[in-house]
C-alpha positions as a Markdown table, in Angstrom:
| # | Residue | x | y | z |
|---|---|---|---|---|
| 1 | Met | -35.6 | 74.0 | -69.8 |
| 2 | Asn | -38.6 | 76.4 | -69.4 |
| 3 | Asn | -41.5 | 74.6 | -67.9 |
| 4 | Asp | -43.9 | 77.6 | -68.1 |
| 5 | Ile | -46.9 | 76.8 | -70.3 |
| 6 | Thr | -48.5 | 79.6 | -72.3 |
| 7 | Arg | -52.2 | 79.7 | -71.5 |
| 8 | Pro | -54.7 | 80.8 | -74.2 |
| 9 | Gln | -56.3 | 84.3 | -73.8 |
| 10 | Phe | -60.2 | 84.2 | -74.0 |
| 11 | Thr | -61.8 | 87.3 | -75.5 |
| 12 | Pro | -65.5 | 87.9 | -74.3 |
| 13 | Thr | -68.2 | 88.1 | -77.0 |
| 14 | Val | -69.4 | 91.6 | -77.8 |
| 15 | Met | -73.2 | 91.9 | -78.5 |
| 16 | Thr | -74.9 | 94.8 | -80.2 |
| 17 | Val | -77.9 | 96.5 | -78.6 |
| 18 | Ser | -80.3 | 95.0 | -81.2 |
| 19 | Glu | -78.9 | 91.5 | -80.4 |
| 20 | Leu | -79.3 | 92.0 | -76.7 |
| 21 | Asn | -82.9 | 93.2 | -77.0 |
| 22 | Gln | -83.7 | 90.3 | -79.3 |
| 23 | Ser | -82.4 | 87.8 | -76.8 |
| 24 | Val | -84.4 | 89.4 | -74.0 |
| 25 | Ser | -87.5 | 89.4 | -76.2 |
| 26 | His | -87.1 | 85.6 | -76.8 |
| 27 | Leu | -86.4 | 85.0 | -73.2 |
| 28 | Leu | -89.6 | 86.8 | -72.1 |
| 29 | Glu | -91.8 | 85.1 | -74.7 |
| 30 | Arg | -90.5 | 81.6 | -73.6 |
| 31 | Ser | -90.6 | 82.3 | -69.9 |
| 32 | Ile | -94.1 | 83.9 | -69.7 |
| 33 | Pro | -96.8 | 82.1 | -71.7 |
| 34 | Leu | -100.1 | 83.6 | -73.0 |
| 35 | Cys | -102.1 | 84.7 | -70.0 |
| 36 | Trp | -104.9 | 87.0 | -68.8 |
| 37 | Ile | -103.9 | 90.2 | -67.1 |
| 38 | Ser | -106.2 | 92.7 | -65.3 |
| 39 | Gly | -105.8 | 96.4 | -64.8 |
| 40 | Glu | -107.1 | 99.9 | -65.4 |
| 41 | Ile | -106.8 | 101.3 | -68.9 |
| 42 | Ser | -105.2 | 104.8 | -69.4 |
| 43 | Asn | -103.5 | 106.8 | -72.2 |
| 44 | Phe | -105.8 | 105.0 | -74.7 |
| 45 | Thr | -105.0 | 105.9 | -78.4 |
| 46 | Arg | -106.5 | 104.7 | -81.6 |
| 47 | Ala | -103.9 | 105.1 | -84.4 |
| 48 | Ala | -104.8 | 106.0 | -88.0 |
| 49 | Ser | -103.5 | 102.5 | -88.9 |
| 50 | Gly | -106.3 | 100.9 | -86.7 |
| 51 | His | -103.9 | 99.7 | -84.0 |
| 52 | Trp | -104.7 | 100.5 | -80.3 |
| 53 | Tyr | -102.0 | 101.7 | -77.9 |
| 54 | Phe | -102.7 | 102.1 | -74.2 |
| 55 | Thr | -101.3 | 101.6 | -70.7 |
| 56 | Leu | -102.5 | 98.9 | -68.3 |
| 57 | Lys | -102.0 | 99.8 | -64.7 |
| 58 | Asp | -102.9 | 99.1 | -61.1 |
| 59 | Ala | -102.2 | 100.9 | -57.8 |
| 60 | His | -98.5 | 100.1 | -57.8 |
| 61 | Ala | -97.3 | 99.5 | -61.4 |
| 62 | Gln | -98.0 | 100.0 | -65.1 |
| 63 | Val | -97.1 | 98.4 | -68.4 |
| 64 | Arg | -97.5 | 99.5 | -72.0 |
| 65 | Ala | -99.7 | 97.5 | -74.4 |
| 66 | Val | -100.5 | 97.3 | -78.1 |
| 67 | Met | -103.4 | 95.6 | -79.8 |
| 68 | Phe | -103.0 | 95.3 | -83.6 |
| 69 | Lys | -105.8 | 96.1 | -86.1 |
| 70 | Asn | -106.5 | 92.4 | -87.0 |
| 71 | Arg | -107.3 | 91.7 | -83.3 |
| 72 | Val | -109.3 | 94.9 | -82.8 |
| 73 | Ser | -111.8 | 94.0 | -85.6 |
| 74 | Gly | -113.0 | 91.1 | -83.5 |
| 75 | Leu | -114.2 | 93.2 | -80.5 |
| 76 | Asp | -117.7 | 94.4 | -80.0 |
| 77 | Phe | -116.8 | 97.3 | -77.7 |
| 78 | Val | -114.3 | 100.1 | -77.3 |
| 79 | Pro | -112.8 | 100.4 | -73.8 |
| 80 | Arg | -113.0 | 103.8 | -72.1 |
| 81 | Glu | -110.3 | 105.7 | -70.2 |
| 82 | Gly | -110.2 | 104.5 | -66.6 |
| 83 | Glu | -112.2 | 101.3 | -67.3 |
| 84 | Lys | -111.1 | 98.1 | -65.7 |
| 85 | Ile | -110.4 | 95.4 | -68.3 |
| 86 | Glu | -108.8 | 92.0 | -68.6 |
| 87 | Val | -106.5 | 91.4 | -71.6 |
| 88 | Arg | -105.1 | 88.1 | -72.9 |
| 89 | Ala | -101.6 | 88.9 | -74.0 |
| 90 | Thr | -98.0 | 87.7 | -74.4 |
| 91 | Val | -95.1 | 89.6 | -72.8 |
| 92 | Thr | -92.6 | 90.8 | -75.4 |
| 93 | Leu | -90.0 | 93.6 | -75.8 |
| 94 | Tyr | -90.2 | 96.5 | -78.2 |
| 95 | Ala | -86.6 | 96.4 | -79.6 |
| 96 | Pro | -86.3 | 100.0 | -81.0 |
| 97 | Arg | -86.9 | 101.5 | -77.5 |
| 98 | Gly | -85.9 | 98.6 | -75.3 |
| 99 | Asp | -89.3 | 98.7 | -73.5 |
| 100 | Tyr | -91.1 | 95.6 | -72.6 |
| 101 | Gln | -94.9 | 95.6 | -73.5 |
| 102 | Leu | -97.9 | 93.4 | -73.8 |
| 103 | Asn | -99.0 | 92.1 | -77.2 |
| 104 | Val | -102.8 | 91.9 | -76.6 |
| 105 | Glu | -104.9 | 89.4 | -78.5 |
| 106 | Asn | -108.3 | 89.9 | -76.7 |
| 107 | Val | -109.9 | 92.3 | -74.3 |
| 108 | Arg | -112.9 | 91.9 | -72.0 |
| 109 | Arg | -114.5 | 93.9 | -69.3 |
| 110 | Ala | -113.0 | 93.1 | -65.9 |
| 111 | Gly | -115.3 | 90.9 | -63.7 |
| 112 | Leu | -117.3 | 89.8 | -66.7 |
| 113 | Gly | -115.1 | 87.1 | -68.0 |
| 114 | Asn | -117.3 | 84.2 | -67.1 |
| 115 | Leu | -120.4 | 86.0 | -68.3 |
| 116 | Tyr | -118.9 | 87.0 | -71.5 |
| 117 | Glu | -117.6 | 83.5 | -72.2 |
| 118 | Ala | -121.1 | 82.1 | -71.5 |
| 119 | Phe | -122.5 | 84.8 | -73.9 |
| 120 | Leu | -120.2 | 83.7 | -76.6 |
| 121 | Gln | -120.9 | 80.0 | -76.2 |
| 122 | Leu | -124.7 | 80.6 | -76.3 |
| 123 | Lys | -124.3 | 82.9 | -79.3 |
| 124 | Gln | -122.3 | 80.3 | -81.2 |
| 125 | Lys | -124.8 | 77.5 | -80.3 |
| 126 | Leu | -127.9 | 79.5 | -81.4 |
| 127 | Ser | -126.1 | 80.7 | -84.5 |
| 128 | Gln | -125.4 | 77.1 | -85.5 |
| 129 | Ala | -129.0 | 76.3 | -84.8 |
| 130 | Gly | -130.0 | 78.9 | -87.4 |
| 131 | Leu | -131.8 | 81.3 | -85.1 |
| 132 | Phe | -129.7 | 84.2 | -86.5 |
| 133 | Asp | -130.2 | 83.3 | -90.1 |
| 134 | Pro | -131.4 | 86.4 | -92.1 |
| 135 | Ser | -133.7 | 84.3 | -94.2 |
| 136 | Arg | -136.0 | 83.7 | -91.1 |
| 137 | Lys | -136.3 | 87.3 | -90.3 |
| 138 | Arg | -139.9 | 88.5 | -90.7 |
| 139 | Pro | -140.5 | 91.9 | -92.5 |
| 140 | Leu | -142.2 | 94.7 | -90.5 |
| 141 | Pro | -145.6 | 95.9 | -91.6 |
| 142 | Ala | -145.5 | 99.3 | -93.3 |
| 143 | Phe | -148.5 | 100.7 | -91.4 |
| 144 | Pro | -149.2 | 98.8 | -88.2 |
| 145 | Ser | -152.5 | 99.7 | -86.4 |
| 146 | Cys | -151.5 | 98.1 | -83.1 |
| 147 | Ile | -148.1 | 97.7 | -81.4 |
| 148 | Gly | -147.2 | 95.6 | -78.4 |
| 149 | Ile | -144.5 | 96.5 | -75.9 |
| 150 | Val | -142.9 | 93.9 | -73.7 |
| 151 | Thr | -141.1 | 95.7 | -70.8 |
| 152 | Ser | -141.4 | 96.8 | -67.2 |
| 153 | Pro | -144.1 | 99.4 | -66.5 |
| 154 | Gln | -141.6 | 101.2 | -64.3 |
| 155 | Ala | -138.9 | 101.3 | -67.0 |
| 156 | Ala | -137.8 | 104.8 | -68.3 |
| 157 | Ala | -137.5 | 103.1 | -71.7 |
| 158 | Leu | -141.3 | 102.6 | -71.8 |
| 159 | Arg | -141.9 | 106.3 | -71.3 |
| 160 | Asp | -139.5 | 107.1 | -74.2 |
| 161 | Ile | -141.3 | 104.7 | -76.4 |
| 162 | Leu | -144.7 | 106.0 | -75.6 |
| 163 | Ile | -143.7 | 109.6 | -76.2 |
| 164 | Thr | -142.1 | 108.7 | -79.5 |
| 165 | Leu | -145.1 | 106.7 | -80.7 |
| 166 | Gln | -147.5 | 109.5 | -79.7 |
| 167 | Arg | -145.4 | 112.0 | -81.6 |
| 168 | Arg | -145.0 | 110.0 | -84.7 |
| 169 | Ala | -148.2 | 108.0 | -85.0 |
| 170 | Pro | -150.9 | 109.0 | -82.5 |
| 171 | Gln | -153.5 | 106.8 | -84.3 |
| 172 | Val | -151.7 | 103.5 | -83.5 |
| 173 | Arg | -153.1 | 101.5 | -80.6 |
| 174 | Ile | -150.6 | 100.4 | -78.0 |
| 175 | Ile | -150.7 | 97.2 | -75.8 |
| 176 | Ile | -148.3 | 96.9 | -72.9 |
| 177 | Tyr | -147.3 | 93.4 | -71.8 |
| 178 | Pro | -145.8 | 94.0 | -68.3 |
| 179 | Thr | -142.8 | 91.9 | -67.1 |
| 180 | Pro | -139.7 | 92.4 | -65.0 |
| 181 | Val | -136.6 | 92.9 | -67.2 |
| 182 | Gln | -134.0 | 92.3 | -64.5 |
| 183 | Gly | -133.3 | 89.9 | -61.7 |
| 184 | Ala | -133.8 | 86.2 | -61.0 |
| 185 | Gly | -136.5 | 84.5 | -63.2 |
| 186 | Ser | -137.0 | 87.7 | -65.3 |
| 187 | Ala | -135.8 | 85.9 | -68.5 |
| 188 | Gln | -138.5 | 83.2 | -68.1 |
| 189 | Lys | -141.2 | 85.8 | -67.5 |
| 190 | Ile | -140.2 | 87.8 | -70.5 |
| 191 | Ala | -140.3 | 84.6 | -72.6 |
| 192 | Glu | -143.8 | 83.8 | -71.2 |
| 193 | Met | -145.0 | 87.3 | -72.0 |
| 194 | Ile | -143.8 | 87.1 | -75.6 |
| 195 | Ala | -145.6 | 83.7 | -76.0 |
| 196 | Leu | -148.7 | 85.3 | -74.5 |
| 197 | Ala | -148.6 | 88.2 | -77.0 |
| 198 | Ala | -148.1 | 85.7 | -79.9 |
| 199 | Ala | -151.1 | 83.6 | -78.7 |
| 200 | Arg | -153.4 | 86.6 | -78.3 |
| 201 | Asn | -152.3 | 88.0 | -81.7 |
| 202 | Glu | -153.6 | 91.5 | -80.9 |
| 203 | Cys | -150.8 | 93.5 | -82.4 |
| 204 | Glu | -148.8 | 93.5 | -85.6 |
| 205 | Val | -145.4 | 94.5 | -84.2 |
| 206 | Leu | -143.8 | 93.6 | -80.8 |
| 207 | Ile | -141.2 | 95.8 | -79.2 |
| 208 | Leu | -138.9 | 94.1 | -76.7 |
| 209 | Ser | -137.4 | 96.9 | -74.6 |
| 210 | Arg | -135.2 | 97.8 | -71.7 |
| 211 | Gly | -132.9 | 100.7 | -70.9 |
| 212 | Gly | -129.1 | 100.6 | -70.7 |
| 213 | Gly | -127.1 | 99.0 | -68.0 |
| 214 | Ser | -124.2 | 96.7 | -67.2 |
| 215 | Met | -123.8 | 93.3 | -68.6 |
| 216 | Glu | -125.2 | 91.8 | -65.4 |
| 217 | Asp | -128.2 | 94.1 | -65.7 |
| 218 | Leu | -128.9 | 93.0 | -69.3 |
| 219 | Trp | -128.2 | 89.3 | -68.7 |
| 220 | Ser | -131.9 | 88.4 | -68.8 |
| 221 | Phe | -131.8 | 89.1 | -72.5 |
| 222 | Asn | -129.0 | 86.6 | -73.0 |
| 223 | Asp | -131.2 | 83.6 | -72.1 |
| 224 | Glu | -131.7 | 80.6 | -74.4 |
| 225 | Gln | -135.4 | 80.2 | -73.5 |
| 226 | Leu | -136.0 | 83.8 | -74.3 |
| 227 | Ala | -134.2 | 83.4 | -77.6 |
| 228 | Leu | -136.4 | 80.4 | -78.5 |
| 229 | Ala | -139.6 | 82.4 | -77.6 |
| 230 | Ile | -138.6 | 85.3 | -79.9 |
| 231 | Ser | -137.9 | 82.8 | -82.7 |
| 232 | Ala | -141.2 | 81.1 | -82.2 |
| 233 | Cys | -143.2 | 84.3 | -82.0 |
| 234 | Gly | -145.5 | 84.7 | -85.0 |
| 235 | Ile | -145.3 | 88.5 | -84.7 |
| 236 | Pro | -142.3 | 90.5 | -85.9 |
| 237 | Val | -140.1 | 91.5 | -83.0 |
| 238 | Ile | -138.0 | 94.6 | -82.7 |
| 239 | Ala | -135.3 | 94.4 | -80.0 |
| 240 | Gly | -134.5 | 97.8 | -78.4 |
| 241 | Val | -132.4 | 96.7 | -75.4 |
| 242 | Gly | -129.7 | 98.9 | -73.8 |
| 243 | His | -127.6 | 101.5 | -75.6 |
| 244 | Glu | -126.1 | 101.4 | -79.1 |
| 245 | Thr | -123.0 | 99.6 | -77.9 |
| 246 | Asp | -124.9 | 97.0 | -76.0 |
| 247 | Phe | -125.5 | 93.6 | -77.7 |
| 248 | Thr | -127.6 | 90.8 | -76.4 |
| 249 | Ile | -128.7 | 87.4 | -77.7 |
| 250 | Ala | -132.2 | 88.9 | -78.1 |
| 251 | Asp | -130.7 | 91.4 | -80.5 |
| 252 | Phe | -129.4 | 88.7 | -82.8 |
| 253 | Val | -132.6 | 86.6 | -82.7 |
| 254 | Ala | -135.1 | 89.5 | -83.2 |
| 255 | Asp | -136.3 | 90.4 | -86.6 |
| 256 | Val | -134.9 | 93.9 | -86.3 |
| 257 | Arg | -132.3 | 95.3 | -83.8 |
| 258 | Ala | -132.7 | 98.9 | -82.7 |
| 259 | Pro | -129.8 | 100.7 | -81.1 |
| 260 | Thr | -132.1 | 102.2 | -78.4 |
| 261 | Pro | -135.7 | 101.9 | -77.2 |
| 262 | Thr | -136.5 | 105.2 | -78.8 |
| 263 | Ala | -135.1 | 104.0 | -82.1 |
| 264 | Ala | -137.2 | 100.9 | -81.8 |
| 265 | Ala | -140.4 | 103.1 | -81.7 |
| 266 | Glu | -139.1 | 105.0 | -84.7 |
| 267 | Ile | -138.5 | 101.9 | -86.6 |
| 268 | Ala | -141.9 | 100.4 | -85.8 |
| 269 | Val | -144.0 | 103.3 | -87.2 |
| 270 | Ala | -143.5 | 105.9 | -89.9 |
| 271 | Ala | -144.0 | 109.5 | -89.0 |
| 272 | Arg | -147.5 | 110.6 | -89.6 |
| 273 | Ala | -146.4 | 113.9 | -91.0 |
| 274 | Asp | -144.0 | 112.2 | -93.4 |
| 275 | Leu | -146.8 | 109.9 | -94.6 |
| 276 | Leu | -149.2 | 112.9 | -95.1 |
| 277 | Gln | -146.5 | 114.8 | -97.0 |
| 278 | Gln | -145.8 | 111.7 | -99.2 |
| 279 | Leu | -149.5 | 111.2 | -99.8 |
| 280 | Gln | -149.9 | 114.9 | -100.8 |
| 281 | Ser | -146.9 | 114.6 | -103.1 |
| 282 | Thr | -148.3 | 111.4 | -104.7 |
| 283 | Thr | -151.7 | 113.0 | -105.1 |
| 284 | Met | -150.2 | 116.0 | -106.9 |
| 285 | His | -148.2 | 113.7 | -109.1 |
| 286 | Leu | -151.3 | 111.7 | -110.1 |
| 287 | Gln | -153.2 | 114.9 | -110.8 |
| 288 | Arg | -150.5 | 116.2 | -113.0 |
| 289 | Asn | -150.3 | 112.9 | -114.9 |
| 290 | Trp | -154.1 | 112.8 | -115.2 |
| 291 | Arg | -154.3 | 116.4 | -116.6 |
| 292 | Arg | -151.4 | 115.7 | -119.0 |
| 293 | Gln | -153.1 | 112.5 | -120.3 |
| 294 | Leu | -156.4 | 114.3 | -120.6 |
| 295 | Asp | -154.8 | 117.2 | -122.6 |
| 296 | Gln | -153.2 | 114.6 | -124.9 |
| 297 | Val | -156.5 | 112.9 | -125.5 |
| 298 | Asn | -158.2 | 116.2 | -126.2 |
| 299 | Gln | -155.5 | 117.2 | -128.6 |
| 300 | Thr | -155.8 | 113.8 | -130.4 |
| 301 | Leu | -159.5 | 114.2 | -130.6 |
| 302 | Asp | -159.2 | 117.7 | -132.1 |
| 303 | Gln | -156.8 | 116.3 | -134.7 |
| 304 | Leu | -159.1 | 113.4 | -135.6 |
| 305 | Ser | -162.1 | 115.7 | -135.7 |
| 306 | Arg | -160.3 | 118.0 | -138.2 |
| 307 | Arg | -159.6 | 114.9 | -140.4 |
| 308 | Leu | -163.2 | 113.6 | -140.2 |
| 309 | Val | -165.4 | 114.9 | -143.0 |
| 310 | Ser | -169.2 | 115.0 | -142.6 |
| 311 | Pro | -171.1 | 112.7 | -145.0 |
| 312 | Leu | -173.5 | 115.5 | -145.8 |
| 313 | Ser | -170.5 | 117.8 | -146.6 |
| 314 | Tyr | -168.9 | 115.2 | -148.7 |
| 315 | Met | -172.2 | 114.5 | -150.6 |
| 316 | Arg | -172.7 | 118.2 | -151.2 |
| 317 | Ser | -169.2 | 118.4 | -152.6 |
| 318 | Glu | -169.8 | 115.4 | -154.9 |
| 319 | Arg | -173.2 | 116.8 | -156.0 |
| 320 | Ala | -171.5 | 120.1 | -157.0 |
| 321 | Lys | -168.9 | 118.1 | -159.0 |
| 322 | Leu | -171.8 | 116.2 | -160.7 |
| 323 | Glu | -173.6 | 119.3 | -161.6 |
| 324 | Ala | -170.4 | 120.8 | -163.0 |
| 325 | Leu | -169.9 | 117.7 | -165.2 |
| 326 | Gln | -173.5 | 117.8 | -166.3 |
| 327 | Leu | -173.1 | 121.4 | -167.3 |
| 328 | Arg | -169.9 | 120.6 | -169.2 |
| 329 | Leu | -171.6 | 117.7 | -170.9 |
| 330 | Met | -174.5 | 119.9 | -172.0 |
| 331 | His | -172.2 | 122.6 | -173.3 |
| 332 | Ser | -170.1 | 120.0 | -175.1 |
| 333 | Val | -173.2 | 118.4 | -176.8 |
| 334 | Asp | -174.6 | 121.8 | -177.7 |
| 335 | Arg | -171.2 | 122.9 | -179.1 |
| 336 | Thr | -170.8 | 119.7 | -181.1 |
| 337 | Arg | -174.3 | 120.0 | -182.4 |
| 338 | Lys | -173.8 | 123.6 | -183.5 |
| 339 | Gln | -170.4 | 122.7 | -185.1 |
| 340 | Ala | -172.0 | 119.8 | -186.9 |
| 341 | His | -175.0 | 122.0 | -188.1 |
| 342 | Phe | -172.5 | 124.6 | -189.2 |
| 343 | Gln | -170.5 | 122.0 | -191.2 |
| 344 | Val | -173.8 | 120.7 | -192.7 |
| 345 | Glu | -174.8 | 124.2 | -193.8 |
| 346 | Gln | -171.3 | 124.7 | -195.3 |
| 347 | Leu | -171.6 | 121.5 | -197.2 |
| 348 | Lys | -175.0 | 122.4 | -198.4 |
| 349 | Gln | -173.7 | 125.7 | -199.6 |
| 350 | Lys | -170.8 | 124.0 | -201.3 |
| 351 | Leu | -173.3 | 121.5 | -202.8 |
| 352 | Arg | -175.4 | 124.3 | -204.1 |
| 353 | Asn | -172.4 | 126.1 | -205.5 |
| 354 | Gln | -170.7 | 123.0 | -206.9 |
| 355 | Ser | -173.5 | 120.7 | -207.8 |
| 356 | Pro | -173.1 | 119.5 | -211.3 |
| 357 | Arg | -174.5 | 116.3 | -210.0 |
| 358 | Ala | -177.1 | 117.1 | -207.4 |
| 359 | Asp | -178.0 | 113.4 | -206.8 |
| 360 | Leu | -174.4 | 112.6 | -205.8 |
| 361 | Lys | -174.1 | 115.5 | -203.6 |
| 362 | Lys | -177.4 | 114.6 | -202.0 |
| 363 | His | -176.1 | 111.1 | -201.4 |
| 364 | Gln | -173.0 | 112.5 | -199.8 |
| 365 | Leu | -175.0 | 114.8 | -197.8 |
| 366 | Arg | -177.1 | 112.0 | -196.5 |
| 367 | Gln | -174.0 | 110.0 | -195.6 |
| 368 | Leu | -172.6 | 113.0 | -193.8 |
| 369 | Ser | -175.9 | 113.5 | -192.1 |
| 370 | Thr | -175.9 | 109.8 | -191.1 |
| 371 | Arg | -172.3 | 110.0 | -189.8 |
| 372 | Phe | -173.2 | 113.1 | -187.9 |
| 373 | Gln | -176.2 | 111.5 | -186.3 |
| 374 | Gln | -174.1 | 108.4 | -185.5 |
| 375 | Glu | -171.3 | 110.5 | -184.0 |
| 376 | Thr | -173.7 | 112.6 | -182.1 |
| 377 | His | -175.5 | 109.5 | -180.8 |
| 378 | Arg | -172.2 | 107.9 | -179.8 |
| 379 | His | -171.0 | 111.0 | -178.1 |
| 380 | Val | -174.3 | 111.4 | -176.2 |
| 381 | Gln | -174.2 | 107.7 | -175.2 |
| 382 | Ser | -170.6 | 108.2 | -173.9 |
| 383 | Arg | -171.7 | 111.2 | -171.9 |
| 384 | Gln | -174.8 | 109.4 | -170.6 |
| 385 | Gln | -172.6 | 106.5 | -169.4 |
| 386 | Gln | -170.4 | 109.0 | -167.6 |
| 387 | Leu | -173.4 | 110.6 | -166.1 |
| 388 | His | -174.8 | 107.2 | -165.0 |
| 389 | His | -171.5 | 106.3 | -163.4 |
| 390 | Leu | -171.4 | 109.5 | -161.5 |
| 391 | Gln | -175.0 | 109.0 | -160.4 |
| 392 | Leu | -174.0 | 105.5 | -159.1 |
| 393 | Gln | -171.2 | 107.1 | -157.1 |
| 394 | Leu | -173.5 | 109.7 | -155.8 |
| 395 | Glu | -176.0 | 107.0 | -154.8 |
| 396 | Leu | -173.3 | 105.2 | -152.8 |
| 397 | Leu | -172.7 | 108.4 | -150.8 |
| 398 | Asn | -176.4 | 109.0 | -150.3 |
| 399 | Pro | -177.0 | 109.2 | -146.5 |
| 400 | Gln | -180.2 | 107.4 | -147.0 |
| 401 | Arg | -178.3 | 104.2 | -147.9 |
| 402 | Thr | -176.2 | 104.6 | -144.7 |
| 403 | Leu | -179.4 | 104.9 | -142.7 |
| 404 | Glu | -180.8 | 101.8 | -144.4 |
| 405 | Arg | -177.8 | 99.9 | -143.0 |
| 406 | Gly | -178.8 | 100.6 | -139.5 |
| 407 | Tyr | -177.2 | 104.0 | -138.8 |
| 408 | Ala | -179.0 | 107.0 | -137.6 |
| 409 | Ile | -178.5 | 110.8 | -137.6 |
| 410 | Ile | -179.0 | 112.5 | -134.2 |
| 411 | Met | -180.0 | 116.1 | -134.2 |
| 412 | Asp | -180.9 | 118.6 | -131.4 |
| 413 | Pro | -184.3 | 120.3 | -131.4 |
| 414 | Gln | -182.8 | 123.1 | -133.7 |
| 415 | Gly | -181.7 | 120.5 | -136.3 |
| 416 | Ala | -178.0 | 120.7 | -135.6 |
| 417 | Ile | -176.2 | 117.3 | -135.9 |
| 418 | Ile | -174.9 | 116.0 | -132.6 |
| 419 | Arg | -171.4 | 114.6 | -132.9 |
| 420 | Gln | -170.1 | 114.6 | -129.2 |
| 421 | Ala | -171.5 | 113.3 | -126.0 |
| 422 | Ser | -171.0 | 116.7 | -124.4 |
| 423 | Gln | -173.7 | 118.2 | -126.8 |
| 424 | Phe | -176.4 | 116.2 | -125.1 |
| 425 | Lys | -178.5 | 118.1 | -122.5 |
| 426 | Val | -180.1 | 116.3 | -119.6 |
| 427 | Pro | -183.0 | 116.5 | -119.4 |
| 428 | Gly | -183.8 | 117.3 | -123.1 |
| 429 | His | -185.0 | 116.1 | -126.5 |
| 430 | Ile | -183.3 | 114.9 | -129.6 |
| 431 | Asn | -184.4 | 114.1 | -133.1 |
| 432 | Val | -183.3 | 110.8 | -134.6 |
| 433 | Lys | -183.4 | 110.4 | -138.4 |
| 434 | Leu | -183.8 | 106.7 | -139.5 |
| 435 | Ala | -184.1 | 105.1 | -142.9 |
| 436 | Gly | -187.9 | 104.7 | -142.3 |
| 437 | Gly | -188.7 | 108.1 | -140.8 |
| 438 | Asp | -187.9 | 110.5 | -138.0 |
| 439 | Ile | -188.5 | 110.1 | -134.3 |
| 440 | Glu | -188.3 | 112.4 | -131.3 |
| 441 | Leu | -186.8 | 111.1 | -128.1 |
| 442 | Gly | -186.6 | 112.6 | -124.6 |
| 443 | Ile | -183.4 | 112.2 | -122.4 |
| 444 | Ala | -184.0 | 111.8 | -118.7 |
| 445 | Ser | -180.5 | 110.6 | -117.7 |
| 446 | Met | -177.2 | 109.8 | -119.3 |
| 447 | Gln | -174.0 | 108.0 | -118.4 |
| 448 | His | -171.1 | 109.6 | -120.2 |
| 449 | Lys | -168.1 | 107.3 | -120.8 |
| 450 | Leu | -164.9 | 108.7 | -122.3 |
| 451 | Thr | -163.3 | 106.3 | -124.8 |
């Protein structure tokens, strides 16, 4: 009997490279929690996708890092090559290359972590209190006559502001409210100076200014008391603190944030040359509109004057028509009379030639004569009625009747009728024809109003 027992053969599990890298990645993520890591940035690259790729290193080691686009959008600065930073990241492994790297969630400047956290906390507190609300922002005056500047008299930013204001608006008066802008107690002094400017109410715009610097240098402008003073100031405040990439609490509370002190001066006043050019352009535009409207009025006046007929001209025309009708009436009556007389003579001749009964013919002749007279009388009456009707129409157009209603005819010394105000001569004389007579008036002065 064979007592040997056959032992089972164990075959080791074979892993792929992908499975190995995945296992290592899980091991790293479980073993090293989310933490802050400090180092110097190098090989910084901004990809077209919006992701950041860089290397974080110190004197003895380095590690690759990536910060994805959705995390980048929350930052208010872009780190520079060689700058010391602190990143909050998880340690993971990039499987395609087998390299371990940092997956960065947040970035801050090294050594400023506590300050930056304090900045964010104060920013959130004041935002919830409504100090950053756009509805409370006061508009800047378009043409200020006086500008106040709250800054240090020794600051280079003050010189830049003064040069810019002198170049753009030399007519504007400037008041400087001196205060330290850096160091212990500077925030309180800045707030007191803003309150003093608001109480004195000497200027229309207030510029809060300081040159660039580190976060510690600008920390006076991240003070809650200063923020409350800016909010309570009755004068619009322009914050021109630091460089374009620097943001302070004062920037968010101010009515307008300028990227630099020089830009604050440019925002506060419009360039005098630009205003003069705009004024000249507006003046030329108004002149062109005025000339165009005047030409249109003159053209309309000419058209109306051509349509307007003089009463005297109209009366002369109607009188000529009346005279023509009278002449036609006279010719018609005379022609009718001659025709009737001719007919009577013919009848008489017929009567003499064919008059076996002279008394009857005489009777007929008398009848015809009576009818002739009646027709002639009727015709004359009709013509007289027409003549009377025309006389009434002519009487209605008689200028004398117009004068009796209170109107007057104004003539110059030569007897020409005056129809326009431009025909009056000052000093001079005019003749006024009224219903009850004529008078002569002298003109010493005249106010011409175009209607």
